[in-house]
N, CA, C and O atoms as a DFTB+ gen file, in Angstrom:
544 C
 N C O
     1  1     -12.386      19.551      -2.143
     2  2     -12.562      18.130      -1.905
     3  2     -13.720      17.965      -0.908
     4  3     -13.891      18.775       0.003
     5  1     -14.489      16.924      -1.099
     6  2     -15.608      16.628      -0.203
     7  2     -15.064      16.416       1.220
     8  3     -14.006      15.809       1.385
     9  1     -15.769      16.905       2.242
    10  2     -15.279      16.778       3.622
    11  2     -15.020      15.329       4.070
    12  3     -14.070      15.077       4.810
    13  1     -15.848      14.387       3.633
    14  2     -15.625      12.986       3.995
    15  2     -14.345      12.468       3.373
    16  3     -13.562      11.782       4.032
    17  1     -14.126      12.790       2.107
    18  2     -12.901      12.362       1.420
    19  2     -11.692      13.014       2.075
    20  3     -10.677      12.351       2.287
    21  1     -11.781      14.291       2.396
    22  2     -10.665      14.995       3.040
    23  2     -10.340      14.363       4.394
    24  3      -9.171      14.153       4.719
    25  1     -11.364      14.063       5.173
    26  2     -11.158      13.459       6.479
    27  2     -10.532      12.077       6.342
    28  3      -9.598      11.746       7.073
    29  1     -11.034      11.268       5.417
    30  2     -10.470       9.940       5.177
    31  2      -9.001      10.070       4.771
    32  3      -8.133       9.396       5.325
    33  1      -8.738      10.936       3.810
    34  2      -7.392      11.203       3.305
    35  2      -6.464      11.562       4.465
    36  3      -5.378      10.995       4.591
    37  1      -6.883      12.490       5.303
    38  2      -6.049      12.956       6.412
    39  2      -5.790      11.855       7.436
    40  3      -4.675      11.733       7.943
    41  1      -6.800      11.057       7.743
    42  2      -6.640       9.983       8.724
    43  2      -5.686       8.907       8.208
    44  3      -4.851       8.403       8.958
    45  1      -5.810       8.561       6.934
    46  2      -4.920       7.550       6.361
    47  2      -3.476       8.057       6.390
    48  3      -2.569       7.325       6.785
    49  1      -3.265       9.295       5.977
    50  2      -1.905       9.839       5.963
    51  2      -1.337       9.984       7.373
    52  3      -0.126       9.872       7.566
    53  1      -2.199      10.231       8.357
    54  2      -1.751      10.336       9.746
    55  2      -1.530       8.951      10.362
    56  3      -1.062       8.834      11.495
    57  1      -1.870       7.917       9.611
    58  2      -1.710       6.532      10.045
    59  2      -2.527       6.264      11.308
    60  3      -2.075       5.582      12.229
    61  1      -3.741       6.818      11.328
    62  2      -4.633       6.604      12.458
    63  2      -5.904       5.924      11.976
    64  3      -6.384       6.172      10.870
    65  1      -6.424       5.084      12.810
    66  2      -7.663       4.372      12.485
    67  2      -8.858       5.015      13.186
    68  3     -10.011       4.727      12.865
    69  1      -8.566       5.881      14.140
    70  2      -9.623       6.540      14.911
    71  2     -10.521       7.369      14.003
    72  3     -10.041       8.196      13.228
    73  1     -11.814       7.143      14.105
    74  2     -12.781       7.937      13.364
    75  2     -13.060       7.466      11.948
    76  3     -13.908       8.048      11.273
    77  1     -12.378       6.436      11.477
    78  2     -12.619       5.934      10.113
    79  2     -14.038       5.376       9.997
    80  3     -14.727       5.642       9.012
    81  1     -14.478       4.606      10.993
    82  2     -15.800       3.972      10.924
    83  2     -16.911       5.010      10.767
    84  3     -17.887       4.774      10.056
    85  1     -16.765       6.145      11.423
    86  2     -17.802       7.176      11.375
    87  2     -17.941       7.818       9.997
    88  3     -18.924       8.508       9.729
    89  1     -16.968       7.594       9.130
    90  2     -17.028       8.135       7.766
    91  2     -17.792       7.214       6.819
    92  3     -18.035       7.567       5.664
    93  1     -18.173       6.022       7.315
    94  2     -18.810       5.016       6.471
    95  2     -20.284       4.843       6.809
    96  3     -20.701       4.984       7.959
    97  1     -21.055       4.536       5.778
    98  2     -22.465       4.187       5.964
    99  2     -22.540       2.864       6.720
   100  3     -21.613       2.057       6.653
   101  1     -23.624       2.641       7.430
   102  2     -23.812       1.382       8.168
   103  2     -23.696       0.170       7.238
   104  3     -23.170      -0.870       7.634
   105  1     -24.183       0.304       6.009
   106  2     -24.188      -0.816       5.063
   107  2     -23.116      -0.673       3.983
   108  3     -23.313      -1.126       2.855
   109  1     -21.986      -0.046       4.316
   110  2     -20.888       0.135       3.363
   111  2     -20.449      -1.220       2.798
   112  3     -20.497      -2.243       3.481
   113  1     -20.026      -1.195       1.547
   114  2     -19.487      -2.383       0.871
   115  2     -18.034      -2.100       0.513
   116  3     -17.722      -1.041      -0.032
   117  1     -17.133      -3.055       0.821
   118  2     -15.706      -2.907       0.540
   119  2     -15.223      -4.075      -0.295
   120  3     -15.391      -5.234       0.084
   121  1     -14.619      -3.765      -1.437
   122  2     -14.061      -4.791      -2.309
   123  2     -12.540      -4.652      -2.291
   124  3     -11.998      -3.684      -2.824
   125  1     -11.842      -5.631      -1.671
   126  2     -10.390      -5.567      -1.562
   127  2      -9.717      -6.025      -2.854
   128  3     -10.351      -6.655      -3.701
   129  1      -8.438      -5.706      -3.001
   130  2      -7.711      -6.117      -4.207
   131  2      -7.213      -7.556      -4.135
   132  3      -6.717      -8.083      -5.131
   133  1      -7.335      -8.203      -2.976
   134  2      -6.691      -9.495      -2.771
   135  2      -7.527     -10.707      -3.163
   136  3      -6.979     -11.792      -3.356
   137  1      -8.835     -10.547      -3.284
   138  2      -9.692     -11.648      -3.704
   139  2     -11.037     -11.088      -4.142
   140  3     -11.363      -9.930      -3.883
   141  1     -11.807     -11.935      -4.809
   142  2     -13.088     -11.504      -5.368
   143  2     -14.189     -11.764      -4.354
   144  3     -14.878     -12.783      -4.414
   145  1     -14.344     -10.854      -3.446
   146  2     -15.378     -10.939      -2.415
   147  2     -15.631      -9.524      -1.926
   148  3     -14.870      -8.604      -2.226
   149  1     -16.699      -9.362      -1.175
   150  2     -17.056      -8.044      -0.666
   151  2     -17.262      -8.136       0.838
   152  3     -17.953      -9.029       1.327
   153  1     -16.653      -7.198       1.568
   154  2     -16.914      -7.043       2.993
   155  2     -18.087      -6.088       3.131
   156  3     -18.145      -5.071       2.440
   157  1     -19.021      -6.405       4.019
   158  2     -20.236      -5.612       4.185
   159  2     -20.378      -5.135       5.623
   160  3     -20.196      -5.905       6.565
   161  1     -20.701      -3.864       5.779
   162  2     -20.983      -3.315       7.092
   163  2     -19.846      -2.498       7.664
   164  3     -18.669      -2.800       7.469
   165  1     -20.230      -1.457       8.374
   166  2     -19.275      -0.487       8.927
   167  2     -18.205      -1.129       9.815
   168  3     -17.017      -0.864       9.636
   169  1     -18.610      -1.964      10.763
   170  2     -17.644      -2.547      11.700
   171  2     -16.636      -3.443      10.991
   172  3     -15.436      -3.371      11.257
   173  1     -17.126      -4.286      10.089
   174  2     -16.236      -5.196       9.368
   175  2     -15.256      -4.431       8.475
   176  3     -14.063      -4.731       8.454
   177  1     -15.763      -3.454       7.748
   178  2     -14.902      -2.690       6.837
   179  2     -13.877      -1.890       7.634
   180  3     -12.713      -1.821       7.239
   181  1     -14.281      -1.293       8.736
   182  2     -13.338      -0.555       9.569
   183  2     -12.248      -1.480      10.108
   184  3     -11.085      -1.083      10.186
   185  1     -12.610      -2.703      10.478
   186  2     -11.623      -3.665      10.972
   187  2     -10.617      -4.031       9.882
   188  3      -9.414      -4.086      10.136
   189  1     -11.109      -4.279       8.677
   190  2     -10.218      -4.604       7.558
   191  2      -9.275      -3.436       7.284
   192  3      -8.065      -3.629       7.164
   193  1      -9.820      -2.234       7.186
   194  2      -8.989      -1.061       6.883
   195  2      -7.976      -0.793       7.987
   196  3      -6.875      -0.318       7.707
   197  1      -8.325      -1.086       9.227
   198  2      -7.375      -0.926      10.323
   199  2      -6.163      -1.816      10.151
   200  3      -5.035      -1.391      10.400
   201  1      -6.387      -3.048       9.726
   202  2      -5.272      -3.966       9.484
   203  2      -4.457      -3.528       8.271
   204  3      -3.227      -3.577       8.299
   205  1      -5.129      -3.103       7.217
   206  2      -4.415      -2.642       6.023
   207  2      -3.512      -1.465       6.371
   208  3      -2.382      -1.376       5.890
   209  1      -4.009      -0.573       7.200
   210  2      -3.248       0.604       7.606
   211  2      -1.947       0.220       8.309
   212  3      -0.987       0.991       8.301
   213  1      -1.910      -0.961       8.914
   214  2      -0.700      -1.452       9.565
   215  2       0.225      -2.178       8.592
   216  3       1.437      -2.219       8.808
   217  1      -0.324      -2.740       7.540
   218  2       0.471      -3.508       6.568
   219  2       1.174      -2.589       5.567
   220  3       2.334      -2.818       5.225
   221  1       0.482      -1.558       5.101
   222  2       1.087      -0.621       4.153
   223  2       2.160       0.210       4.852
   224  3       1.954       0.686       5.968
   225  1       3.299       0.381       4.193
   226  2       4.345       1.276       4.680
   227  2       4.673       2.285       3.588
   228  3       4.349       2.079       2.418
   229  1       5.310       3.360       3.978
   230  2       5.700       4.423       3.036
   231  2       4.513       4.861       2.177
   232  3       4.659       5.103       0.979
   233  1       3.353       4.957       2.796
   234  2       2.118       5.269       2.084
   235  2       2.033       6.758       1.779
   236  3       2.316       7.598       2.634
   237  1       1.640       7.071       0.549
   238  2       1.345       8.463       0.189
   239  2       0.316       8.477      -0.936
   240  3       0.227       7.550      -1.742
   241  1      -0.449       9.549      -0.961
   242  2      -1.377       9.749      -2.073
   243  2      -0.666      10.530      -3.158
   244  3       0.017      11.514      -2.880
   245  1      -0.828      10.089      -4.399
   246  2      -0.237      10.787      -5.541
   247  2      -1.218      11.766      -6.159
   248  3      -0.842      12.867      -6.562
   249  1      -2.487      11.355      -6.232
   250  2      -3.520      12.233      -6.802
   251  2      -4.863      11.909      -6.170
   252  3      -5.132      10.773      -5.780
   253  1      -5.687      12.923      -6.080
   254  2      -7.076      12.754      -5.650
   255  2      -7.932      13.358      -6.754
   256  3      -7.803      14.538      -7.082
   257  1      -8.802      12.539      -7.317
   258  2      -9.624      12.968      -8.441
   259  2     -11.082      12.688      -8.135
   260  3     -11.410      11.656      -7.549
   261  1     -11.943      13.586      -8.520
   262  2     -13.355      13.327      -8.363
   263  2     -14.149      14.568      -8.043
   264  3     -13.616      15.671      -7.922
   265  1     -15.426      14.353      -7.910
   266  2     -16.354      15.411      -7.519
   267  2     -17.663      14.748      -7.136
   268  3     -17.905      13.585      -7.459
   269  1     -18.499      15.497      -6.449
   270  2     -19.794      14.953      -6.049
   271  2     -19.631      13.716      -5.199
   272  3     -18.976      13.757      -4.157
   273  1     -20.219      12.614      -5.630
   274  2     -20.184      11.371      -4.863
   275  2     -19.137      10.368      -5.334
   276  3     -18.974       9.323      -4.704
   277  1     -18.425      10.651      -6.419
   278  2     -17.483       9.682      -6.989
   279  2     -16.051      10.196      -6.913
   280  3     -15.734      11.273      -7.417
   281  1     -15.170       9.385      -6.255
   282  2     -13.794       9.802      -6.000
   283  2     -12.819       8.674      -6.294
   284  3     -13.135       7.498      -6.111
   285  1     -11.623       9.050      -6.753
   286  2     -10.520       8.124      -6.974
   287  2      -9.290       8.710      -6.291
   288  3      -8.873       9.825      -6.602
   289  1      -8.715       7.959      -5.364
   290  2      -7.539       8.393      -4.622
   291  2      -6.383       7.484      -5.012
   292  3      -6.312       6.342      -4.558
   293  1      -5.485       7.977      -5.843
   294  2      -4.343       7.194      -6.306
   295  2      -3.256       7.223      -5.238
   296  3      -2.911       8.287      -4.724
   297  1      -2.716       6.044      -4.906
   298  2      -1.700       5.974      -3.864
   299  2      -0.510       5.139      -4.295
   300  3      -0.560       4.395      -5.274
   301  1       0.563       5.287      -3.529
   302  2       1.707       4.398      -3.657
   303  2       2.131       4.017      -2.250
   304  3       1.948       4.776      -1.298
   305  1       2.707       2.818      -2.137
   306  2       3.139       2.341      -0.827
   307  2       4.057       1.148      -1.037
   308  3       4.412       0.796      -2.161
   309  1       4.426       0.544       0.072
   310  2       5.169      -0.704       0.050
   311  2       4.405      -1.718       0.894
   312  3       3.744      -1.373       1.873
   313  1       4.517      -2.971       0.487
   314  2       3.977      -4.095       1.249
   315  2       5.110      -5.103       1.354
   316  3       5.545      -5.673       0.353
   317  1       5.580      -5.316       2.571
   318  2       6.690      -6.240       2.788
   319  2       7.881      -5.901       1.887
   320  3       8.527      -6.796       1.343
   321  1       8.164      -4.614       1.735
   322  2       9.298      -4.148       0.946
   323  2       9.046      -4.062      -0.554
   324  3       9.907      -3.587      -1.295
   325  1       7.893      -4.509      -1.011
   326  2       7.567      -4.482      -2.440
   327  2       6.803      -3.206      -2.782
   328  3       5.915      -2.793      -2.037
   329  1       7.146      -2.587      -3.899
   330  2       6.464      -1.375      -4.343
   331  2       5.055      -1.696      -4.820
   332  3       4.769      -2.788      -5.311
   333  1       4.191      -0.706      -4.657
   334  2       2.796      -0.865      -5.032
   335  2       2.235       0.473      -5.488
   336  3       2.596       1.528      -4.965
   337  1       1.358       0.409      -6.460
   338  2       0.550       1.552      -6.883
   339  2      -0.889       1.076      -6.871
   340  3      -1.182      -0.048      -7.277
   341  1      -1.789       1.934      -6.403
   342  2      -3.185       1.534      -6.350
   343  2      -4.114       2.724      -6.384
   344  3      -3.690       3.879      -6.369
   345  1      -5.394       2.407      -6.429
   346  2      -6.426       3.436      -6.445
   347  2      -7.564       2.998      -5.536
   348  3      -8.069       1.881      -5.643
   349  1      -7.961       3.901      -4.636
   350  2      -9.165       3.728      -3.848
   351  2     -10.302       4.356      -4.639
   352  3     -10.285       5.559      -4.897
   353  1     -11.281       3.564      -5.022
   354  2     -12.461       4.050      -5.729
   355  2     -13.585       4.145      -4.711
   356  3     -14.043       3.129      -4.190
   357  1     -14.027       5.354      -4.430
   358  2     -14.973       5.594      -3.351
   359  2     -16.230       6.265      -3.896
   360  3     -16.169       7.252      -4.629
   361  1     -17.374       5.693      -3.509
   362  2     -18.662       6.304      -3.819
   363  2     -19.318       6.702      -2.506
   364  3     -19.448       5.887      -1.592
   365  1     -19.724       7.946      -2.423
   366  2     -20.420       8.452      -1.250
   367  2     -21.917       8.339      -1.459
   368  3     -22.406       8.452      -2.583
   369  1     -22.637       8.117      -0.381
   370  2     -24.092       8.137      -0.440
   371  2     -24.581       9.573      -0.375
   372  3     -23.790      10.496      -0.179
   373  1     -25.865       9.758      -0.536
   374  2     -26.444      11.101      -0.483
   375  2     -26.233      11.770       0.872
   376  3     -26.301      12.994       0.981
   377  1     -25.977      10.963       1.910
   378  2     -25.712      11.509       3.239
   379  2     -24.247      11.922       3.418
   380  3     -23.864      12.424       4.475
   381  1     -23.427      11.708       2.373
   382  2     -22.024      12.093       2.432
   383  2     -21.112      11.048       3.047
   384  3     -19.912      11.288       3.186
   385  1     -21.653       9.889       3.421
   386  2     -20.837       8.824       3.995
   387  2     -20.380       7.862       2.902
   388  3     -21.004       7.760       1.846
   389  1     -19.284       7.162       3.173
   390  2     -18.744       6.200       2.204
   391  2     -19.707       5.030       2.090
   392  3     -19.965       4.330       3.069
   393  1     -20.236       4.821       0.895
   394  2     -21.201       3.764       0.618
   395  2     -20.531       2.556      -0.037
   396  3     -20.870       1.411       0.261
   397  1     -19.595       2.820      -0.917
   398  2     -18.897       1.751      -1.642
   399  2     -17.427       2.119      -1.731
   400  3     -17.080       3.265      -2.016
   401  1     -16.556       1.132      -1.483
   402  2     -15.121       1.366      -1.442
   403  2     -14.463       0.176      -2.122
   404  3     -14.574      -0.954      -1.647
   405  1     -13.790       0.421      -3.215
   406  2     -13.097      -0.634      -3.950
   407  2     -11.644      -0.229      -4.102
   408  3     -11.341       0.935      -4.364
   409  1     -10.743      -1.191      -3.939
   410  2      -9.318      -0.922      -4.098
   411  2      -8.783      -1.774      -5.245
   412  3      -8.999      -2.986      -5.287
   413  1      -8.089      -1.133      -6.163
   414  2      -7.376      -1.837      -7.229
   415  2      -5.894      -1.531      -7.056
   416  3      -5.517      -0.407      -6.724
   417  1      -5.048      -2.551      -7.285
   418  2      -3.612      -2.408      -7.060
   419  2      -2.820      -3.168      -8.113
   420  3      -3.334      -4.043      -8.809
   421  1      -1.553      -2.800      -8.199
   422  2      -0.591      -3.551      -8.984
   423  2       0.773      -3.366      -8.367
   424  3       0.935      -2.383      -7.643
   425  1       1.736      -4.170      -8.566
   426  2       1.730      -5.391      -9.370
   427  2       1.181      -6.599      -8.599
   428  3       0.939      -6.548      -7.393
   429  1       1.003      -7.650      -9.334
   430  2       0.419      -8.880      -8.813
   431  2       1.213      -9.417      -7.621
   432  3       0.621      -9.866      -6.639
   433  1       2.536      -9.374      -7.696
   434  2       3.378      -9.896      -6.622
   435  2       3.092      -9.170      -5.301
   436  3       3.079      -9.795      -4.240
   437  1       2.866      -7.879      -5.363
   438  2       2.578      -7.109      -4.159
   439  2       1.202      -7.461      -3.596
   440  3       1.020      -7.486      -2.379
   441  1       0.249      -7.729      -4.460
   442  2      -1.076      -8.139      -3.997
   443  2      -0.967      -9.458      -3.236
   444  3      -1.638      -9.646      -2.221
   445  1      -0.123     -10.374      -3.722
   446  2       0.113     -11.636      -3.014
   447  2       0.727     -11.395      -1.641
   448  3       0.364     -12.059      -0.670
   449  1       1.656     -10.447      -1.557
   450  2       2.278     -10.115      -0.272
   451  2       1.250      -9.489       0.669
   452  3       1.271      -9.752       1.871
   453  1       0.354      -8.667       0.134
   454  2      -0.702      -8.071       0.949
   455  2      -1.640      -9.153       1.477
   456  3      -2.003      -9.144       2.653
   457  1      -2.027     -10.075       0.618
   458  2      -2.917     -11.169       1.037
   459  2      -2.262     -11.974       2.169
   460  3      -2.915     -12.281       3.166
   461  1      -0.978     -12.316       2.017
   462  2      -0.273     -13.092       3.044
   463  2      -0.180     -12.309       4.356
   464  3      -0.415     -12.871       5.426
   465  1       0.154     -11.035       4.284
   466  2       0.281     -10.211       5.493
   467  2      -1.061     -10.049       6.190
   468  3      -1.136     -10.108       7.417
   469  1      -2.117      -9.847       5.415
   470  2      -3.447      -9.688       6.008
   471  2      -3.910     -10.993       6.657
   472  3      -4.463     -10.971       7.756
   473  1      -3.692     -12.122       5.990
   474  2      -4.078     -13.411       6.566
   475  2      -3.342     -13.653       7.884
   476  3      -3.930     -14.148       8.845
   477  1      -2.074     -13.306       7.925
   478  2      -1.280     -13.453       9.145
   479  2      -1.844     -12.585      10.264
   480  3      -2.002     -13.048      11.394
   481  1      -2.147     -11.329       9.953
   482  2      -2.642     -10.390      10.963
   483  2      -4.009     -10.813      11.500
   484  3      -4.211     -10.874      12.712
   485  1      -4.938     -11.102      10.605
   486  2      -6.295     -11.399      11.071
   487  2      -6.363     -12.745      11.779
   488  3      -7.227     -12.941      12.635
   489  1      -5.470     -13.682      11.443
   490  2      -5.471     -14.973      12.132
   491  2      -5.032     -14.822      13.580
   492  3      -5.310     -15.698      14.399
   493  1      -4.355     -13.732      13.912
   494  2      -3.894     -13.479      15.276
   495  2      -4.775     -12.465      16.010
   496  3      -4.446     -12.044      17.119
   497  1      -5.882     -12.078      15.398
   498  2      -6.779     -11.094      15.982
   499  2      -8.114     -11.767      16.297
   500  3      -8.974     -11.868      15.422
   501  1      -8.299     -12.231      17.548
   502  2      -9.533     -12.947      17.883
   503  2     -10.802     -12.127      17.642
   504  3     -11.850     -12.691      17.328
   505  1     -10.718     -10.814      17.786
   506  2     -11.913      -9.990      17.571
   507  2     -12.294      -9.919      16.097
   508  3     -13.430      -9.578      15.766
   509  1     -11.358     -10.237      15.213
   510  2     -11.640     -10.161      13.789
   511  2     -12.585     -11.277      13.341
   512  3     -13.316     -11.114      12.364
   513  1     -12.575     -12.390      14.036
   514  2     -13.411     -13.525      13.650
   515  2     -14.891     -13.163      13.632
   516  3     -15.652     -13.725      12.844
   517  1     -15.306     -12.247      14.475
   518  2     -16.715     -11.831      14.491
   519  2     -17.128     -11.157      13.191
   520  3     -18.315     -11.108      12.867
   521  1     -16.165     -10.642      12.451
   522  2     -16.466      -9.938      11.197
   523  2     -16.495     -10.861       9.979
   524  3     -16.921     -10.443       8.903
   525  1     -16.050     -12.104      10.130
   526  2     -16.016     -13.028       8.991
   527  2     -17.377     -13.207       8.357
   528  3     -17.467     -13.439       7.151
   529  1     -18.452     -13.105       9.149
   530  2     -19.805     -13.271       8.605
   531  2     -20.184     -12.112       7.695
   532  3     -21.170     -12.203       6.964
   533  1     -19.419     -11.025       7.725
   534  2     -19.719      -9.859       6.884
   535  2     -19.130     -10.004       5.488
   536  3     -19.264      -9.111       4.651
   537  1     -18.482     -11.130       5.246
   538  2     -17.862     -11.374       3.945
   539  2     -18.839     -12.131       3.065
   540  3     -19.379     -13.165       3.458
   541  1     -19.063     -11.590       1.845
   542  2     -19.954     -12.300       0.921
   543  2     -19.290     -12.530      -0.409
   544  3     -19.895     -13.114      -1.308
């Protein structure tokens, strides 16, 4: 497994946010499963992923597939007690950093619970407001 993917994998499973930002390119793009928009930039994406890491419970990876710069990390978790299956689709840049990160999930009901939980969390995080401009 690519060292960046391994490090990301290990940090997520350890439920730590420390060092996640350093795995991303400065101009990383993140497409969440909750709405059709893209978060842009290392700081904004790291902030979003930090909140997600707190919302997901019983998180585990089922499979890691890929090679070179293209990776798919299949996961399962719970959001507010609801079961979820998803895939992190990650593209690395030539420098080995995460350049593009897209998450797809199911079922729809769980995505709604994730959206509600994330909105609740970020509305109570004054430092998160600085990242709103990174949303396009």
